[in-house]
mmCIF file of the N, C-alpha and C atoms, coordinates in Angstrom:
data_MODEL
# 
_entry.id   MODEL 
# 
loop_
_atom_site.group_PDB 
_atom_site.id 
_atom_site.type_symbol 
_atom_site.label_atom_id 
_atom_site.label_alt_id 
_atom_site.label_comp_id 
_atom_site.label_asym_id 
_atom_site.label_entity_id 
_atom_site.label_seq_id 
_atom_site.pdbx_PDB_ins_code 
_atom_site.Cartn_x 
_atom_site.Cartn_y 
_atom_site.Cartn_z 
_atom_site.occupancy 
_atom_site.B_iso_or_equiv 
_atom_site.pdbx_formal_charge 
_atom_site.auth_seq_id 
_atom_site.auth_comp_id 
_atom_site.auth_asym_id 
_atom_site.auth_atom_id 
_atom_site.pdbx_PDB_model_num 
ATOM 1   N N  . MET A 1 1  ? 0.841   -1.183 -0.016 1.00 0.00 ? 1  MET A N  1 
ATOM 2   C CA . MET A 1 1  ? 0.014   0.022  -0.006 1.00 0.00 ? 1  MET A CA 1 
ATOM 3   C C  . MET A 1 1  ? 0.880   1.241  -0.009 1.00 0.00 ? 1  MET A C  1 
ATOM 4   N N  . SER A 1 2  ? 0.385   2.297  -0.606 1.00 0.00 ? 2  SER A N  1 
ATOM 5   C CA . SER A 1 2  ? 1.169   3.535  -0.672 1.00 0.00 ? 2  SER A CA 1 
ATOM 6   C C  . SER A 1 2  ? 1.030   4.294  0.650  1.00 0.00 ? 2  SER A C  1 
ATOM 7   N N  . ARG A 1 3  ? 1.956   5.201  0.868  1.00 0.00 ? 3  ARG A N  1 
ATOM 8   C CA . ARG A 1 3  ? 1.895   5.972  2.089  1.00 0.00 ? 3  ARG A CA 1 
ATOM 9   C C  . ARG A 1 3  ? 0.665   6.826  2.196  1.00 0.00 ? 3  ARG A C  1 
ATOM 10  N N  . SER A 1 4  ? 0.217   7.404  1.086  1.00 0.00 ? 4  SER A N  1 
ATOM 11  C CA . SER A 1 4  ? -0.941  8.313  1.121  1.00 0.00 ? 4  SER A CA 1 
ATOM 12  C C  . SER A 1 4  ? -2.239  7.498  1.466  1.00 0.00 ? 4  SER A C  1 
ATOM 13  N N  . LEU A 1 5  ? -2.311  6.238  1.005  1.00 0.00 ? 5  LEU A N  1 
ATOM 14  C CA . LEU A 1 5  ? -3.469  5.417  1.351  1.00 0.00 ? 5  LEU A CA 1 
ATOM 15  C C  . LEU A 1 5  ? -3.449  5.065  2.839  1.00 0.00 ? 5  LEU A C  1 
ATOM 16  N N  . VAL A 1 6  ? -2.279  4.766  3.415  1.00 0.00 ? 6  VAL A N  1 
ATOM 17  C CA . VAL A 1 6  ? -2.178  4.443  4.825  1.00 0.00 ? 6  VAL A CA 1 
ATOM 18  C C  . VAL A 1 6  ? -2.491  5.682  5.656  1.00 0.00 ? 6  VAL A C  1 
ATOM 19  N N  . ALA A 1 7  ? -2.036  6.867  5.218  1.00 0.00 ? 7  ALA A N  1 
ATOM 20  C CA . ALA A 1 7  ? -2.297  8.103  5.948  1.00 0.00 ? 7  ALA A CA 1 
ATOM 21  C C  . ALA A 1 7  ? -3.806  8.436  5.918  1.00 0.00 ? 7  ALA A C  1 
ATOM 22  N N  . LEU A 1 8  ? -4.434  8.176  4.767  1.00 0.00 ? 8  LEU A N  1 
ATOM 23  C CA . LEU A 1 8  ? -5.844  8.412  4.645  1.00 0.00 ? 8  LEU A CA 1 
ATOM 24  C C  . LEU A 1 8  ? -6.683  7.508  5.536  1.00 0.00 ? 8  LEU A C  1 
ATOM 25  N N  . ILE A 1 9  ? -6.328  6.236  5.576  1.00 0.00 ? 9  ILE A N  1 
ATOM 26  C CA . ILE A 1 9  ? -7.011  5.258  6.440  1.00 0.00 ? 9  ILE A CA 1 
ATOM 27  C C  . ILE A 1 9  ? -6.819  5.619  7.906  1.00 0.00 ? 9  ILE A C  1 
ATOM 28  N N  . LEU A 1 10 ? -5.625  6.016  8.259  1.00 0.00 ? 10 LEU A N  1 
ATOM 29  C CA . LEU A 1 10 ? -5.353  6.401  9.650  1.00 0.00 ? 10 LEU A CA 1 
ATOM 30  C C  . LEU A 1 10 ? -6.115  7.652  10.032 1.00 0.00 ? 10 LEU A C  1 
ATOM 31  N N  . LEU A 1 11 ? -6.237  8.630  9.143  1.00 0.00 ? 11 LEU A N  1 
ATOM 32  C CA . LEU A 1 11 ? -6.981  9.846  9.400  1.00 0.00 ? 11 LEU A CA 1 
ATOM 33  C C  . LEU A 1 11 ? -8.418  9.512  9.595  1.00 0.00 ? 11 LEU A C  1 
ATOM 34  N N  . LEU A 1 12 ? -8.995  8.609  8.773  1.00 0.00 ? 12 LEU A N  1 
ATOM 35  C CA . LEU A 1 12 ? -10.437 8.260  8.881  1.00 0.00 ? 12 LEU A CA 1 
ATOM 36  C C  . LEU A 1 12 ? -10.655 7.545  10.197 1.00 0.00 ? 12 LEU A C  1 
ATOM 37  N N  . VAL A 1 13 ? -9.716  6.656  10.664 1.00 0.00 ? 13 VAL A N  1 
ATOM 38  C CA . VAL A 1 13 ? -9.888  5.969  11.905 1.00 0.00 ? 13 VAL A CA 1 
ATOM 39  C C  . VAL A 1 13 ? -9.877  6.969  13.097 1.00 0.00 ? 13 VAL A C  1 
ATOM 40  N N  . VAL A 1 14 ? -8.997  7.957  13.010 1.00 0.00 ? 14 VAL A N  1 
ATOM 41  C CA . VAL A 1 14 ? -8.917  8.981  14.088 1.00 0.00 ? 14 VAL A CA 1 
ATOM 42  C C  . VAL A 1 14 ? -10.165 9.814  14.116 1.00 0.00 ? 14 VAL A C  1 
ATOM 43  N N  . ILE A 1 15 ? -10.691 10.206 12.975 1.00 0.00 ? 15 ILE A N  1 
ATOM 44  C CA . ILE A 1 15 ? -11.912 10.995 12.910 1.00 0.00 ? 15 ILE A CA 1 
ATOM 45  C C  . ILE A 1 15 ? -13.142 10.232 13.467 1.00 0.00 ? 15 ILE A C  1 
ATOM 46  N N  . VAL A 1 16 ? -13.259 8.964  13.021 1.00 0.00 ? 16 VAL A N  1 
ATOM 47  C CA . VAL A 1 16 ? -14.369 8.159  13.476 1.00 0.00 ? 16 VAL A CA 1 
ATOM 48  C C  . VAL A 1 16 ? -14.273 7.900  15.002 1.00 0.00 ? 16 VAL A C  1 
ATOM 49  N N  . GLY A 1 17 ? -13.057 7.670  15.467 1.00 0.00 ? 17 GLY A N  1 
ATOM 50  C CA . GLY A 1 17 ? -12.866 7.449  16.892 1.00 0.00 ? 17 GLY A CA 1 
ATOM 51  C C  . GLY A 1 17 ? -13.167 8.705  17.692 1.00 0.00 ? 17 GLY A C  1 
ATOM 52  N N  . GLY A 1 18 ? -12.793 9.865  17.176 1.00 0.00 ? 18 GLY A N  1 
ATOM 53  C CA . GLY A 1 18 ? -13.085 11.106 17.842 1.00 0.00 ? 18 GLY A CA 1 
ATOM 54  C C  . GLY A 1 18 ? -14.554 11.408 17.912 1.00 0.00 ? 18 GLY A C  1 
ATOM 55  N N  . LEU A 1 19 ? -15.266 11.106 16.823 1.00 0.00 ? 19 LEU A N  1 
ATOM 56  C CA . LEU A 1 19 ? -16.711 11.309 16.816 1.00 0.00 ? 19 LEU A CA 1 
ATOM 57  C C  . LEU A 1 19 ? -17.399 10.377 17.805 1.00 0.00 ? 19 LEU A C  1 
ATOM 58  N N  . PHE A 1 20 ? -16.922 9.136  17.897 1.00 0.00 ? 20 PHE A N  1 
ATOM 59  C CA . PHE A 1 20 ? -17.495 8.215  18.839 1.00 0.00 ? 20 PHE A CA 1 
ATOM 60  C C  . PHE A 1 20 ? -17.264 8.629  20.269 1.00 0.00 ? 20 PHE A C  1 
ATOM 61  N N  . LEU A 1 21 ? -16.085 9.168  20.557 1.00 0.00 ? 21 LEU A N  1 
ATOM 62  C CA . LEU A 1 21 ? -15.766 9.634  21.893 1.00 0.00 ? 21 LEU A CA 1 
ATOM 63  C C  . LEU A 1 21 ? -16.619 10.858 22.223 1.00 0.00 ? 21 LEU A C  1 
ATOM 64  N N  . LEU A 1 22 ? -16.789 11.758 21.306 1.00 0.00 ? 22 LEU A N  1 
ATOM 65  C CA . LEU A 1 22 ? -17.584 12.956 21.611 1.00 0.00 ? 22 LEU A CA 1 
ATOM 66  C C  . LEU A 1 22 ? -19.072 12.618 21.735 1.00 0.00 ? 22 LEU A C  1 
ATOM 67  N N  . SER A 1 23 ? -19.532 11.650 21.011 1.00 0.00 ? 23 SER A N  1 
ATOM 68  C CA . SER A 1 23 ? -20.978 11.295 21.139 1.00 0.00 ? 23 SER A CA 1 
ATOM 69  C C  . SER A 1 23 ? -21.241 10.623 22.447 1.00 0.00 ? 23 SER A C  1 
ATOM 70  N N  . GLY A 1 24 ? -20.270 9.919  23.002 1.00 0.00 ? 24 GLY A N  1 
ATOM 71  C CA . GLY A 1 24 ? -20.450 9.306  24.300 1.00 0.00 ? 24 GLY A CA 1 
ATOM 72  C C  . GLY A 1 24 ? -20.429 10.293 25.454 1.00 0.00 ? 24 GLY A C  1 
ATOM 73  N N  . ARG A 1 25 ? -19.811 11.432 25.270 1.00 0.00 ? 25 ARG A N  1 
ATOM 74  C CA . ARG A 1 25 ? -19.703 12.467 26.296 1.00 0.00 ? 25 ARG A CA 1 
ATOM 75  C C  . ARG A 1 25 ? -20.927 13.340 26.377 1.00 0.00 ? 25 ARG A C  1 
ATOM 76  N N  . ALA A 1 26 ? -21.773 13.335 25.361 1.00 0.00 ? 26 ALA A N  1 
ATOM 77  C CA . ALA A 1 26 ? -22.962 14.205 25.340 1.00 0.00 ? 26 ALA A CA 1 
ATOM 78  C C  . ALA A 1 26 ? -24.050 13.648 26.271 1.00 0.00 ? 26 ALA A C  1 
ATOM 79  N N  . THR A 1 27 ? -23.957 14.027 27.517 1.00 0.00 ? 27 THR A N  1 
ATOM 80  C CA . THR A 1 27 ? -24.987 13.555 28.477 1.00 0.00 ? 27 THR A CA 1 
ATOM 81  C C  . THR A 1 27 ? -25.846 14.714 28.839 1.00 0.00 ? 27 THR A C  1 
ATOM 82  N N  . GLU A 1 28 ? -27.143 14.444 28.989 1.00 0.00 ? 28 GLU A N  1 
ATOM 83  C CA . GLU A 1 28 ? -28.080 15.498 29.350 1.00 0.00 ? 28 GLU A CA 1 
ATOM 84  C C  . GLU A 1 28 ? -28.078 15.658 30.869 1.00 0.00 ? 28 GLU A C  1 
ATOM 85  N N  . ARG A 1 29 ? -28.005 16.862 31.301 1.00 0.00 ? 29 ARG A N  1 
ATOM 86  C CA . ARG A 1 29 ? -28.021 17.128 32.743 1.00 0.00 ? 29 ARG A CA 1 
ATOM 87  C C  . ARG A 1 29 ? -29.469 17.571 33.114 1.00 0.00 ? 29 ARG A C  1 
ATOM 88  N N  . PRO A 1 30 ? -29.923 17.132 34.267 1.00 0.00 ? 30 PRO A N  1 
ATOM 89  C CA . PRO A 1 30 ? -31.240 17.567 34.693 1.00 0.00 ? 30 PRO A CA 1 
ATOM 90  C C  . PRO A 1 30 ? -31.267 19.052 35.014 1.00 0.00 ? 30 PRO A C  1 
ATOM 91  N N  . THR A 1 31 ? -32.416 19.684 34.728 1.00 0.00 ? 31 THR A N  1 
ATOM 92  C CA . THR A 1 31 ? -32.512 21.116 34.980 1.00 0.00 ? 31 THR A CA 1 
ATOM 93  C C  . THR A 1 31 ? -32.605 21.365 36.478 1.00 0.00 ? 31 THR A C  1 
ATOM 94  N N  . THR A 1 32 ? -31.989 22.441 36.895 1.00 0.00 ? 32 THR A N  1 
ATOM 95  C CA . THR A 1 32 ? -32.045 22.804 38.319 1.00 0.00 ? 32 THR A CA 1 
ATOM 96  C C  . THR A 1 32 ? -32.786 24.146 38.415 1.00 0.00 ? 32 THR A C  1 
ATOM 97  N N  . GLN A 1 33 ? -33.647 24.256 39.423 1.00 0.00 ? 33 GLN A N  1 
ATOM 98  C CA . GLN A 1 33 ? -34.431 25.433 39.602 1.00 0.00 ? 33 GLN A CA 1 
ATOM 99  C C  . GLN A 1 33 ? -33.654 26.373 40.520 1.00 0.00 ? 33 GLN A C  1 
ATOM 100 N N  . VAL A 1 34 ? -33.521 27.609 40.083 1.00 0.00 ? 34 VAL A N  1 
ATOM 101 C CA . VAL A 1 34 ? -32.785 28.636 40.864 1.00 0.00 ? 34 VAL A CA 1 
ATOM 102 C C  . VAL A 1 34 ? -33.769 29.637 41.387 1.00 0.00 ? 34 VAL A C  1 
ATOM 103 N N  . GLU A 1 35 ? -33.825 29.740 42.685 1.00 0.00 ? 35 GLU A N  1 
ATOM 104 C CA . GLU A 1 35 ? -34.721 30.754 43.304 1.00 0.00 ? 35 GLU A CA 1 
ATOM 105 C C  . GLU A 1 35 ? -33.910 31.906 43.806 1.00 0.00 ? 35 GLU A C  1 
ATOM 106 N N  . LYS A 1 36 ? -34.310 33.122 43.400 1.00 0.00 ? 36 LYS A N  1 
ATOM 107 C CA . LYS A 1 36 ? -33.607 34.314 43.750 1.00 0.00 ? 36 LYS A CA 1 
ATOM 108 C C  . LYS A 1 36 ? -34.532 35.328 44.371 1.00 0.00 ? 36 LYS A C  1 
ATOM 109 N N  . ALA A 1 37 ? -34.116 35.962 45.452 1.00 0.00 ? 37 ALA A N  1 
ATOM 110 C CA . ALA A 1 37 ? -34.953 36.957 46.123 1.00 0.00 ? 37 ALA A CA 1 
ATOM 111 C C  . ALA A 1 37 ? -34.973 38.222 45.265 1.00 0.00 ? 37 ALA A C  1 
ATOM 112 N N  . VAL A 1 38 ? -36.204 38.748 45.045 1.00 0.00 ? 38 VAL A N  1 
ATOM 113 C CA . VAL A 1 38 ? -36.382 39.978 44.240 1.00 0.00 ? 38 VAL A CA 1 
ATOM 114 C C  . VAL A 1 38 ? -37.043 40.997 45.144 1.00 0.00 ? 38 VAL A C  1 
ATOM 115 N N  . SER A 1 39 ? -36.431 42.161 45.200 1.00 0.00 ? 39 SER A N  1 
ATOM 116 C CA . SER A 1 39 ? -37.024 43.237 46.016 1.00 0.00 ? 39 SER A CA 1 
ATOM 117 C C  . SER A 1 39 ? -38.285 43.758 45.368 1.00 0.00 ? 39 SER A C  1 
ATOM 118 N N  . LEU A 1 40 ? -39.187 44.357 46.166 1.00 0.00 ? 40 LEU A N  1 
ATOM 119 C CA . LEU A 1 40 ? -40.437 44.859 45.632 1.00 0.00 ? 40 LEU A CA 1 
ATOM 120 C C  . LEU A 1 40 ? -40.245 46.051 44.681 1.00 0.00 ? 40 LEU A C  1 
ATOM 121 N N  . GLY A 1 41 ? -39.154 46.792 44.827 1.00 0.00 ? 41 GLY A N  1 
ATOM 122 C CA . GLY A 1 41 ? -38.911 47.916 43.931 1.00 0.00 ? 41 GLY A CA 1 
ATOM 123 C C  . GLY A 1 41 ? -38.644 47.497 42.519 1.00 0.00 ? 41 GLY A C  1 
ATOM 124 N N  . ASN A 1 42 ? -38.178 46.282 42.303 1.00 0.00 ? 42 ASN A N  1 
ATOM 125 C CA . ASN A 1 42 ? -37.848 45.821 40.962 1.00 0.00 ? 42 ASN A CA 1 
ATOM 126 C C  . ASN A 1 42 ? -39.095 45.269 40.199 1.00 0.00 ? 42 ASN A C  1 
ATOM 127 N N  . LEU A 1 43 ? -40.223 45.120 40.934 1.00 0.00 ? 43 LEU A N  1 
ATOM 128 C CA . LEU A 1 43 ? -41.393 44.515 40.312 1.00 0.00 ? 43 LEU A CA 1 
ATOM 129 C C  . LEU A 1 43 ? -42.236 45.527 39.580 1.00 0.00 ? 43 LEU A C  1 
ATOM 130 N N  . GLN A 1 44 ? -42.015 46.794 39.763 1.00 0.00 ? 44 GLN A N  1 
ATOM 131 C CA . GLN A 1 44 ? -42.883 47.813 39.130 1.00 0.00 ? 44 GLN A CA 1 
ATOM 132 C C  . GLN A 1 44 ? -42.316 48.313 37.818 1.00 0.00 ? 44 GLN A C  1 
# 
């Protein structure tokens, strides 16, 4: 095999592996409710 073909195959393997790694890291986090005190002057 030529060097360019080996380099292309290696590049494809790295890209596919990176996509697989990134897809496994995409985890959904539960939403958290934040309660903040608001003074009455800000409500008008």
